[in-house]
C-alpha positions as CSV (number, residue, x, y, z in Angstrom):
1,X,-23.9,-3.7,-29.4
2,X,-24.7,-5.9,-32.4
3,X,-23.1,-8.3,-34.8
4,X,-24.4,-7.7,-38.3
5,X,-26.4,-10.6,-39.7
6,X,-25.7,-12.8,-42.7
7,X,-29.1,-14.2,-43.4
8,X,-30.5,-11.4,-45.6
9,X,-30.3,-7.7,-46.3
10,X,-31.3,-5.7,-43.2
11,X,-31.9,-9.0,-41.2
12,X,-30.3,-11.2,-38.6
13,X,-28.4,-8.8,-36.4
14,X,-27.5,-10.4,-33.1
15,X,-27.1,-8.5,-29.8
16,X,-23.7,-9.2,-28.1
17,X,-24.2,-7.5,-24.8
18,X,-24.3,-9.8,-21.7
19,X,-26.9,-9.5,-19.0
20,X,-29.6,-6.9,-19.7
21,X,-28.3,-6.4,-23.3
22,X,-27.3,-2.8,-22.8
23,X,-25.3,-0.4,-20.7
24,X,-26.3,3.1,-19.5
25,X,-24.0,6.2,-20.0
26,X,-23.2,8.6,-17.2
27,X,-24.2,12.2,-17.1
28,X,-21.4,13.1,-19.5
29,X,-22.4,10.4,-21.9
30,X,-19.4,8.2,-21.1
31,X,-19.7,4.4,-21.0
32,X,-17.6,1.2,-20.9
33,X,-18.5,-2.2,-22.4
34,X,-15.1,-3.9,-22.2
35,X,-16.3,-6.8,-20.1
36,X,-19.9,-6.8,-21.3
37,X,-19.8,-8.5,-24.7
38,X,-18.3,-11.6,-26.4
39,X,-17.2,-11.7,-30.0
40,X,-19.1,-14.4,-32.0
41,X,-16.0,-14.5,-34.3
42,X,-13.1,-12.2,-35.1
43,X,-14.6,-11.4,-38.6
44,X,-18.1,-10.5,-37.3
45,X,-18.9,-6.9,-38.2
46,X,-19.9,-5.0,-35.1
47,X,-21.9,-1.8,-34.5
48,X,-23.2,0.1,-31.5
49,X,-26.7,1.7,-31.2
50,X,-27.5,4.4,-28.6
51,X,-31.1,5.2,-27.8
52,X,-33.0,7.7,-25.7
53,X,-31.2,9.9,-23.2
54,X,-31.7,13.4,-22.0
55,X,-29.8,16.3,-23.6
56,X,-31.1,18.7,-20.9
57,X,-34.7,19.1,-22.3
58,X,-36.2,15.9,-21.1
59,X,-36.0,12.2,-22.2
60,X,-36.0,11.9,-26.0
61,X,-37.1,8.5,-27.2
62,X,-36.7,9.6,-30.8
63,X,-33.0,10.0,-30.4
64,X,-31.2,7.0,-31.9
65,X,-27.6,7.1,-32.8
66,X,-25.1,4.6,-34.3
67,X,-21.4,3.8,-34.7
68,X,-20.1,1.1,-37.0
69,X,-17.0,-0.3,-35.5
70,X,-15.8,-2.9,-38.0
71,X,-14.6,-6.5,-37.3
72,X,-14.9,-7.7,-33.7
73,X,-11.3,-8.9,-33.8
74,X,-10.1,-5.4,-34.3
75,X,-11.6,-4.2,-31.0
76,X,-9.5,-4.2,-27.8
77,X,-9.8,-3.2,-24.2
78,X,-8.3,0.2,-25.0
79,X,-10.5,0.9,-28.0
80,X,-12.1,4.3,-27.8
81,X,-15.6,4.6,-29.3
82,X,-17.6,7.7,-30.1
83,X,-21.3,7.5,-30.7
84,X,-22.6,10.8,-32.0
85,X,-24.6,12.4,-34.8
86,X,-21.4,12.4,-36.9
87,X,-20.7,8.7,-36.4
88,X,-24.4,8.1,-37.3
89,X,-24.1,9.9,-40.6
90,X,-21.0,8.0,-41.6
91,X,-22.3,4.7,-40.4
92,X,-25.7,5.0,-42.0
93,X,-24.5,6.2,-45.4
94,X,-21.8,3.4,-45.7
95,X,-24.2,0.7,-44.5
96,X,-27.5,2.1,-46.0
97,X,-27.9,-0.7,-48.5
98,X,-27.7,-3.3,-45.6
99,X,-30.3,-1.6,-43.4
100,X,-34.1,-1.3,-43.4
101,X,-36.0,1.8,-42.4
102,X,-37.6,1.5,-39.0
103,X,-35.1,-1.0,-37.8
104,X,-31.6,-1.0,-36.2
105,X,-30.7,-4.3,-37.8
106,X,-27.8,-4.5,-40.2
107,X,-27.4,-7.6,-42.4
108,X,-26.4,-9.0,-45.7
109,X,-26.9,-12.2,-47.7
110,X,-24.6,-15.2,-47.1
111,X,-23.1,-14.6,-50.5
112,X,-22.2,-10.9,-50.0
113,X,-20.3,-10.9,-46.7
114,X,-17.4,-9.2,-48.4
115,X,-19.6,-6.4,-49.6
116,X,-20.7,-5.8,-46.1
117,X,-17.1,-5.9,-44.7
118,X,-16.0,-3.3,-47.3
119,X,-19.0,-1.1,-46.4
120,X,-17.9,-1.2,-42.7
121,X,-14.4,-0.2,-43.8
122,X,-15.8,2.8,-45.7
123,X,-17.0,4.3,-42.4
124,X,-13.4,5.0,-41.3
125,X,-12.8,6.8,-44.5
126,X,-15.5,9.3,-43.5
127,X,-14.8,9.7,-39.8
128,X,-12.3,9.1,-37.0
129,X,-14.1,6.6,-34.8
130,X,-12.1,7.5,-31.7
131,X,-12.9,11.2,-31.8
132,X,-16.2,11.1,-33.7
133,X,-15.0,13.9,-36.0
134,X,-15.6,13.9,-39.8
135,X,-12.4,13.6,-41.7
136,X,-11.1,16.1,-44.3
137,X,-9.0,13.5,-46.1
138,X,-9.1,9.7,-46.0
139,X,-6.5,7.8,-43.9
140,X,-4.5,6.9,-47.0
141,X,-4.2,10.6,-47.7
142,X,-5.4,10.6,-51.4
143,X,-9.2,11.0,-50.8
144,X,-11.1,14.3,-50.2
145,X,-13.9,13.7,-47.8
146,X,-17.2,15.7,-47.9
147,X,-16.5,16.9,-44.3
148,X,-18.8,19.9,-44.5
149,X,-21.7,17.8,-45.8
150,X,-21.3,15.2,-43.1
151,X,-21.3,17.9,-40.4
152,X,-24.3,19.6,-41.9
153,X,-26.3,16.3,-41.8
154,X,-25.1,15.8,-38.2
155,X,-26.3,19.3,-37.2
156,X,-29.7,18.6,-38.8
157,X,-30.0,15.4,-36.7
158,X,-28.7,17.2,-33.6
159,X,-31.5,19.7,-33.9
160,X,-33.8,16.8,-33.0
161,X,-31.6,15.0,-30.6
162,X,-31.2,18.1,-28.4
163,X,-34.9,18.3,-27.7
164,X,-37.4,16.1,-25.8
165,X,-38.6,14.7,-29.1
166,X,-41.0,17.2,-30.5
167,X,-40.8,20.3,-32.6
168,X,-37.6,19.9,-34.6
169,X,-38.1,16.1,-34.6
170,X,-41.5,16.4,-36.1
171,X,-40.2,18.6,-38.9
172,X,-37.3,16.3,-39.5
173,X,-39.4,13.2,-39.8
174,X,-41.9,14.9,-42.1
175,X,-39.2,16.1,-44.5
176,X,-37.2,12.8,-44.4
177,X,-40.3,10.7,-45.4
178,X,-39.6,9.0,-48.7
179,X,-42.0,9.8,-51.6
180,X,-44.9,7.5,-51.1
181,X,-43.3,6.0,-48.0
182,X,-43.7,5.9,-44.2
183,X,-42.5,8.6,-42.0
184,X,-39.6,7.7,-39.7
185,X,-40.0,7.9,-36.0
186,X,-36.4,8.2,-34.8
187,X,-33.2,10.0,-35.9
188,X,-31.5,6.9,-37.2
189,X,-34.4,6.0,-39.5
190,X,-34.6,9.6,-40.6
191,X,-30.9,9.5,-41.6
192,X,-31.4,6.2,-43.4
193,X,-34.4,7.7,-45.4
194,X,-32.2,10.7,-46.3
195,X,-29.3,8.5,-47.4
196,X,-31.6,6.3,-49.5
197,X,-33.4,9.3,-51.0
198,X,-30.7,12.0,-51.2
199,X,-32.6,14.2,-53.6
200,X,-35.7,14.4,-51.4
201,X,-36.4,17.9,-49.8
202,X,-32.7,18.7,-49.8
203,X,-33.1,22.5,-49.3
204,X,-35.8,22.1,-46.7
205,X,-33.8,19.6,-44.7
206,X,-30.8,22.0,-44.8
207,X,-33.1,24.7,-43.3
208,X,-33.5,22.6,-40.1
209,X,-29.9,23.0,-39.0
210,X,-29.2,25.3,-36.0
211,X,-27.9,28.7,-37.0
212,X,-24.5,27.8,-35.4
213,X,-24.3,24.0,-35.5
214,X,-22.0,22.3,-33.1
215,X,-20.3,20.3,-35.8
216,X,-17.9,22.4,-37.9
217,X,-16.9,23.1,-40.7
218,X,-20.3,22.9,-42.3
219,X,-22.0,23.9,-45.5
220,X,-22.7,27.6,-46.1
221,X,-25.7,26.9,-48.3
222,X,-28.2,24.2,-49.2
223,X,-26.8,21.3,-51.4
224,X,-28.6,20.1,-54.5
225,X,-28.7,16.7,-52.9
226,X,-27.5,14.8,-49.8
227,X,-25.2,12.2,-51.5
228,X,-21.8,11.8,-49.9
229,X,-19.0,11.5,-52.4
230,X,-15.2,11.1,-52.0
231,X,-12.8,12.2,-54.6
232,X,-9.6,10.0,-55.0
233,X,-6.4,10.8,-56.8
234,X,-3.1,9.0,-57.3
235,X,-2.4,5.4,-58.4
236,X,-1.2,6.7,-61.7
237,X,-4.5,8.1,-62.9
238,X,-3.9,9.9,-66.2
239,X,-6.9,10.3,-68.5
240,X,-9.0,7.6,-66.8
241,X,-11.6,5.8,-68.8
242,X,-14.2,3.1,-68.2
243,X,-13.6,1.4,-64.8
244,X,-14.5,-2.1,-63.5
245,X,-14.8,-3.7,-60.0
246,X,-13.1,-7.0,-59.1
247,X,-14.4,-9.7,-56.8
248,X,-12.6,-8.2,-53.8
249,X,-14.2,-4.8,-54.4
250,X,-11.0,-3.2,-55.9
251,X,-11.5,-0.6,-58.6
252,X,-9.6,-0.9,-61.8
253,X,-9.2,2.0,-64.2
254,X,-7.5,2.2,-67.6
255,X,-5.5,5.3,-68.4
256,X,-5.7,6.4,-72.1
257,X,-2.1,7.3,-72.6
258,X,0.7,5.7,-74.6
259,X,2.3,3.5,-73.2
260,X,-0.9,2.8,-71.4
261,X,-1.3,2.1,-67.7
262,X,-3.8,0.6,-65.3
263,X,-4.7,2.1,-61.9
264,X,-5.9,-0.1,-59.0
265,X,-7.6,1.1,-55.8
266,X,-8.7,-0.8,-52.8
267,X,-12.4,-0.8,-51.7
268,X,-11.5,2.2,-49.5
269,X,-9.8,4.1,-52.4
270,X,-6.2,3.5,-51.4
271,X,-3.9,3.3,-54.5
272,X,-2.5,-0.2,-55.0
273,X,-0.8,0.5,-58.3
274,X,2.0,2.8,-57.3
275,X,2.5,6.3,-58.4
276,X,2.6,5.4,-62.1
277,X,0.1,2.6,-62.4
278,X,0.7,-0.9,-63.8
279,X,2.1,-1.1,-67.3
280,X,3.2,-3.7,-69.9
281,X,1.3,-6.4,-71.7
282,X,0.7,-4.3,-74.7
283,X,-1.2,-1.4,-73.0
284,X,-1.6,1.5,-75.4
285,X,-4.4,4.0,-75.0
286,X,-6.6,1.5,-73.1
287,X,-10.2,2.6,-73.2
288,X,-12.0,0.0,-71.1
289,X,-11.3,-2.8,-68.7
290,X,-13.2,-6.0,-67.5
291,X,-12.4,-8.4,-64.7
292,X,-12.9,-12.1,-65.0
293,X,-14.0,-14.5,-62.2
294,X,-10.4,-15.4,-61.6
295,X,-9.4,-11.8,-60.9
296,X,-7.6,-11.2,-64.2
297,X,-8.0,-7.8,-65.7
298,X,-8.6,-7.5,-69.5
299,X,-8.1,-4.2,-71.4
300,X,-8.7,-3.0,-74.9
301,X,-6.0,-0.9,-76.5
302,X,-7.1,1.6,-79.1
303,X,-3.5,2.7,-79.7
304,X,-2.1,-0.6,-81.0
305,X,-5.3,-2.6,-81.8
306,X,-4.8,-5.2,-79.1
307,X,-6.1,-6.7,-75.9
308,X,-4.1,-6.9,-72.7
309,X,-4.4,-9.2,-69.8
310,X,-3.0,-8.7,-66.3
311,X,-3.1,-10.6,-63.0
312,X,-5.0,-9.3,-60.0
313,X,-1.6,-8.0,-58.8
314,X,-1.0,-6.0,-62.1
315,X,1.5,-8.4,-63.7
316,X,1.1,-8.6,-67.4
317,X,0.1,-12.0,-68.8
318,X,-0.1,-10.9,-72.4
319,X,3.1,-10.2,-74.4
320,X,4.6,-6.9,-75.2
321,X,2.3,-6.5,-78.2
322,X,-0.8,-7.7,-76.4
323,X,-3.2,-10.2,-78.0
324,X,-3.9,-9.3,-81.6
325,X,-6.2,-10.6,-84.3
326,X,-6.8,-10.1,-88.0
327,X,-9.2,-7.2,-88.5
328,X,-8.9,-5.9,-85.0
329,X,-8.8,-2.1,-85.3
330,X,-9.3,0.6,-82.8
331,X,-11.1,-1.5,-80.1
332,X,-12.8,0.8,-77.6
333,X,-14.8,-1.5,-75.3
334,X,-14.9,-5.1,-74.3
335,X,-17.2,-7.6,-72.4
336,X,-16.8,-11.1,-71.0
337,X,-19.3,-13.9,-71.4
338,X,-20.1,-16.6,-68.9
339,X,-17.3,-18.8,-70.3
340,X,-14.7,-16.1,-70.2
341,X,-14.6,-15.3,-73.9
342,X,-13.7,-11.7,-74.6
343,X,-15.7,-9.6,-77.1
344,X,-14.3,-6.3,-78.4
345,X,-16.1,-3.5,-80.1
346,X,-14.0,-2.2,-83.0
347,X,-14.5,1.1,-84.7
348,X,-13.9,-0.6,-88.1
349,X,-17.4,-2.1,-88.0
350,X,-16.5,-5.4,-86.5
351,X,-16.5,-7.4,-83.2
352,X,-13.6,-9.7,-82.3
353,X,-14.0,-12.7,-80.1
354,X,-11.0,-14.1,-78.1
355,X,-11.1,-17.2,-76.0
356,X,-10.1,-17.0,-72.3
357,X,-6.4,-17.6,-73.3
358,X,-6.4,-14.6,-75.6
359,X,-6.5,-16.6,-78.8
360,X,-8.7,-15.1,-81.6
361,X,-11.8,-17.2,-82.0
362,X,-14.0,-15.3,-84.4
363,X,-14.7,-11.9,-86.1
364,X,-18.3,-10.7,-86.4
365,X,-19.4,-8.3,-89.2
366,X,-22.7,-7.3,-90.6
367,X,-25.7,-7.0,-88.3
368,X,-25.9,-3.3,-88.9
369,X,-22.5,-2.6,-87.2
370,X,-21.8,1.1,-87.7
371,X,-18.8,2.4,-85.7
372,X,-19.3,0.0,-82.8
373,X,-18.5,1.8,-79.5
374,X,-19.7,-0.4,-76.7
375,X,-20.5,-4.1,-76.1
376,X,-22.4,-6.1,-73.4
377,X,-23.5,-9.7,-72.9
378,X,-27.1,-10.8,-72.3
379,X,-26.7,-13.9,-70.1
380,X,-29.9,-15.9,-70.6
381,X,-29.2,-16.4,-74.3
382,X,-25.5,-15.5,-74.2
383,X,-26.2,-12.9,-76.9
384,X,-23.8,-10.0,-77.7
385,X,-25.2,-6.5,-77.9
386,X,-23.3,-3.7,-79.5
387,X,-24.0,0.1,-79.5
388,X,-23.2,1.8,-82.8
389,X,-22.0,5.4,-82.7
390,X,-22.2,5.9,-86.4
391,X,-24.9,7.7,-88.4
392,X,-27.4,4.8,-87.9
393,X,-27.5,5.4,-84.2
394,X,-28.4,1.8,-83.7
395,X,-27.9,-1.4,-81.8
396,X,-26.6,-4.7,-83.2
397,X,-27.3,-8.1,-81.8
398,X,-25.3,-11.3,-82.3
399,X,-25.5,-14.8,-81.1
400,X,-22.4,-16.0,-79.2
401,X,-21.2,-17.5,-82.5
402,X,-21.6,-14.3,-84.5
403,X,-25.0,-14.7,-86.2
404,X,-27.2,-11.6,-86.3
405,X,-31.0,-11.6,-86.7
406,X,-30.9,-8.2,-88.5
407,X,-29.1,-6.6,-91.3
408,X,-29.7,-3.0,-90.4
409,X,-29.5,-3.1,-86.6
410,X,-32.2,-1.9,-84.2
411,X,-33.1,1.8,-84.3
412,X,-35.4,4.3,-82.5
413,X,-35.9,4.9,-78.8
414,X,-34.2,8.2,-79.0
415,X,-30.7,6.8,-79.7
416,X,-28.2,9.5,-80.6
417,X,-24.5,8.8,-80.7
418,X,-24.7,5.6,-78.5
419,X,-21.5,5.0,-76.6
420,X,-22.5,2.8,-73.7
421,X,-24.7,-0.3,-73.3
422,X,-25.9,-2.4,-70.3
423,X,-28.3,-5.3,-69.9
424,X,-30.8,-5.4,-67.0
425,X,-32.5,-8.3,-65.1
426,X,-35.3,-8.4,-67.6
427,X,-33.0,-8.7,-70.6
428,X,-33.7,-5.2,-71.6
429,X,-30.9,-3.2,-73.1
430,X,-30.0,0.3,-72.0
431,X,-28.0,2.7,-74.2
432,X,-26.0,5.8,-73.2
433,X,-26.5,8.6,-75.7
434,X,-23.5,10.9,-76.1
435,X,-25.2,13.2,-78.6
436,X,-28.3,13.7,-76.6
437,X,-29.1,14.2,-72.9
438,X,-30.8,10.8,-72.6
439,X,-30.7,7.1,-72.3
440,X,-32.6,4.7,-74.5
441,X,-34.2,1.3,-73.7
442,X,-34.8,-1.7,-76.0
443,X,-36.3,-5.1,-75.1
444,X,-34.5,-8.3,-75.8
445,X,-36.1,-8.5,-79.3
446,X,-34.7,-5.1,-80.2
447,X,-37.9,-3.2,-79.9
448,X,-37.4,0.4,-78.5
449,X,-39.3,1.1,-75.3
450,X,-38.1,4.6,-74.5
451,X,-39.9,6.8,-76.9
452,X,-37.6,9.8,-77.6
453,X,-35.3,8.6,-74.8
454,X,-35.4,9.1,-71.0
455,X,-34.0,12.5,-70.0
456,X,-30.7,13.1,-68.2
457,X,-29.1,16.4,-67.2
458,X,-26.5,16.2,-69.9
459,X,-25.2,13.8,-72.6
460,X,-24.4,10.4,-71.2
461,X,-21.0,8.7,-71.5
462,X,-21.7,5.4,-69.7
463,X,-24.5,3.3,-68.2
464,X,-24.8,0.6,-65.6
465,X,-27.5,-1.4,-63.8
466,X,-27.5,-2.0,-60.0
467,X,-28.8,-4.9,-57.9
468,X,-32.3,-3.6,-57.7
469,X,-32.5,-3.2,-61.5
470,X,-32.2,0.5,-61.4
471,X,-30.1,2.3,-64.0
472,X,-27.2,4.6,-63.4
473,X,-25.6,7.0,-65.9
474,X,-22.4,9.0,-66.0
475,X,-23.1,12.4,-67.5
476,X,-20.7,14.7,-69.3
477,X,-21.5,17.7,-67.0
478,X,-20.1,15.9,-64.0
479,X,-23.3,14.6,-62.6
480,X,-24.7,11.0,-62.3
481,X,-28.3,10.0,-62.7
482,X,-30.5,7.2,-61.5
483,X,-33.6,5.9,-63.2
484,X,-36.1,3.1,-62.4
485,X,-36.4,0.0,-64.7
486,X,-39.3,1.8,-66.4
487,X,-37.2,4.9,-67.0
488,X,-38.8,7.0,-64.3
489,X,-36.3,9.5,-62.8
490,X,-35.2,8.8,-59.3
491,X,-32.4,11.3,-59.0
492,X,-33.2,15.1,-59.2
493,X,-33.5,16.6,-62.6
494,X,-29.9,17.9,-62.4
495,X,-28.7,14.5,-61.2
496,X,-26.5,13.9,-58.2
497,X,-23.5,16.2,-58.1
498,X,-20.1,15.7,-56.5
499,X,-17.9,18.7,-55.7
500,X,-14.9,18.6,-58.0
501,X,-16.5,16.5,-60.7
502,X,-16.4,18.1,-64.1
503,X,-17.2,15.4,-66.7
504,X,-17.9,11.8,-65.8
505,X,-16.5,9.3,-68.4
506,X,-17.2,5.9,-66.8
507,X,-19.3,4.3,-64.1
508,X,-19.1,1.1,-62.1
509,X,-21.1,-0.3,-59.2
510,X,-19.8,-2.5,-56.3
511,X,-21.1,-5.1,-53.9
512,X,-21.3,-2.5,-51.1
513,X,-23.7,-0.2,-53.0
514,X,-21.1,2.4,-53.9
515,X,-21.1,4.1,-57.2
516,X,-17.7,4.7,-58.8
517,X,-17.1,7.2,-61.6
518,X,-14.0,8.3,-63.5
519,X,-13.3,11.9,-64.5
520,X,-10.6,12.4,-67.1
521,X,-10.7,16.2,-66.9
522,X,-9.3,16.2,-63.3
523,X,-7.7,12.7,-63.3
524,X,-9.8,11.6,-60.4
525,X,-12.2,8.9,-59.5
526,X,-15.3,9.5,-57.3
527,X,-17.1,7.3,-54.9
528,X,-20.8,8.0,-54.1
529,X,-21.0,6.2,-50.8
530,X,-23.9,3.7,-50.4
531,X,-26.0,5.3,-53.2
532,X,-26.8,2.2,-55.2
533,X,-28.1,-1.3,-54.5
534,X,-25.3,-3.8,-54.1
535,X,-24.3,-5.4,-57.4
536,X,-22.6,-8.7,-58.2
537,X,-18.9,-8.3,-59.0
538,X,-17.1,-8.7,-61.1
539,X,-19.5,-8.2,-63.9
540,X,-18.6,-11.5,-65.5
541,X,-19.8,-13.2,-62.3
542,X,-23.2,-11.6,-62.8
543,X,-23.3,-12.8,-66.4
544,X,-22.2,-16.3,-65.4
545,X,-24.9,-16.4,-62.6
546,X,-27.5,-14.8,-64.8
547,X,-27.6,-12.2,-62.0
548,X,-27.5,-8.8,-63.8
549,X,-29.8,-6.4,-62.0
550,X,-30.0,-8.6,-58.9
551,X,-28.3,-8.3,-55.5
552,X,-25.6,-10.8,-54.7
């Protein structure tokens, strides 16, 4: 039994077991640790690791399993714990970004304790810890869990566990080896390699499963990748658009209806906004949201040309008409700078700046603005970048005060109907192309770096950068893609695909490493568990800390 560390990612785990540091199961695999450990604190995140054992074929030192239990204060004398292949799948996927291949240590930085706690909470969305069975729905009842995929992975691992460590284990370790990486030597490390590289050898890994696996129901065919994604409904979702994550890990989604609404979900996908969502404050066809460092939620309203502001609890702070300004027309996106100023991209070839109180501060024009559709802040210089959907297919750049170094905007790099923009750790600007299956990249001086664009499976509706400076896209065919900072494809050519997703509209990344997308065709949000590197949230905090593309 270990307490997760807080001195660095994948570091600092502390054993809690008294005496020898471990207990041994009986012949049925049962064990008791009620009097064998001491909680370091009620909030410490606890997990169990089981090693070795004999499934009837001889001792298997390659068999390593895990169960993430959550906060130590939640454990009692009557707590039933199941450590199995299924618990290992759920635990490893949820905690993947806090682990290191080849080690059983789980740890986070001292500034991302909440991200780790939320990741531990995600485990119980995937399985029932007391029975060890994969769930079909989340405990809140509004999430569809990939039960068959979890069981398929568990069956693959079981094919190695139920041996003396040769044969099936050798095949598993070979196929789980990351491209250019080191082969795992135990089942836990193999699972972690699969979770971190879900597109690697997917079909060949599927072929390792026993013909009649012990964990059911399971997949009937090989998946295109081994991501685990949960689909959530409820909370008033109705034509969901571009989402955002707050500092607690809650997910905020604008619903493009009139009167407009906001949906809020907890880090485990539980609806917090009631059946109809939050309303008021001038919401009217809201297209995008942003959360400030105080937890307030800002929205742009295309329907009535306004900006709305709500508290972290969904209470409107803006009036019935929202915050308005001269020249504000059809705003479709917004971004917050380090000081909390709000910048809106307006389809009428302008950008409006509001101060943190919602008072209009400036109106930007020129700079090549041509149907502006997305806006982002580059923190080192506090510059404002705008993606132009018009015929110019360009980017505009402004100082925080509204001065632009160019008259025509920046072109090239394969831009085609740009509708999304994000800035990475190097100050490079990434553009989502809606009229082409690609993303484009420009450096901070506006020079294109992507040739004809970096290919994606389908046109792109949104783009985001995670804590290892890799780029994520939401694609109109329902897939998501991941690219390196140089544009190299990390995800498979068809992207990562979630069952039920039909057309992703927006994408947001949280501090636990989860990828959240919105799908307005099915009025759902999707969570790809542990797929990305933890990201500083809210996004304004990353801008304020100059931490875009860096782990918190």
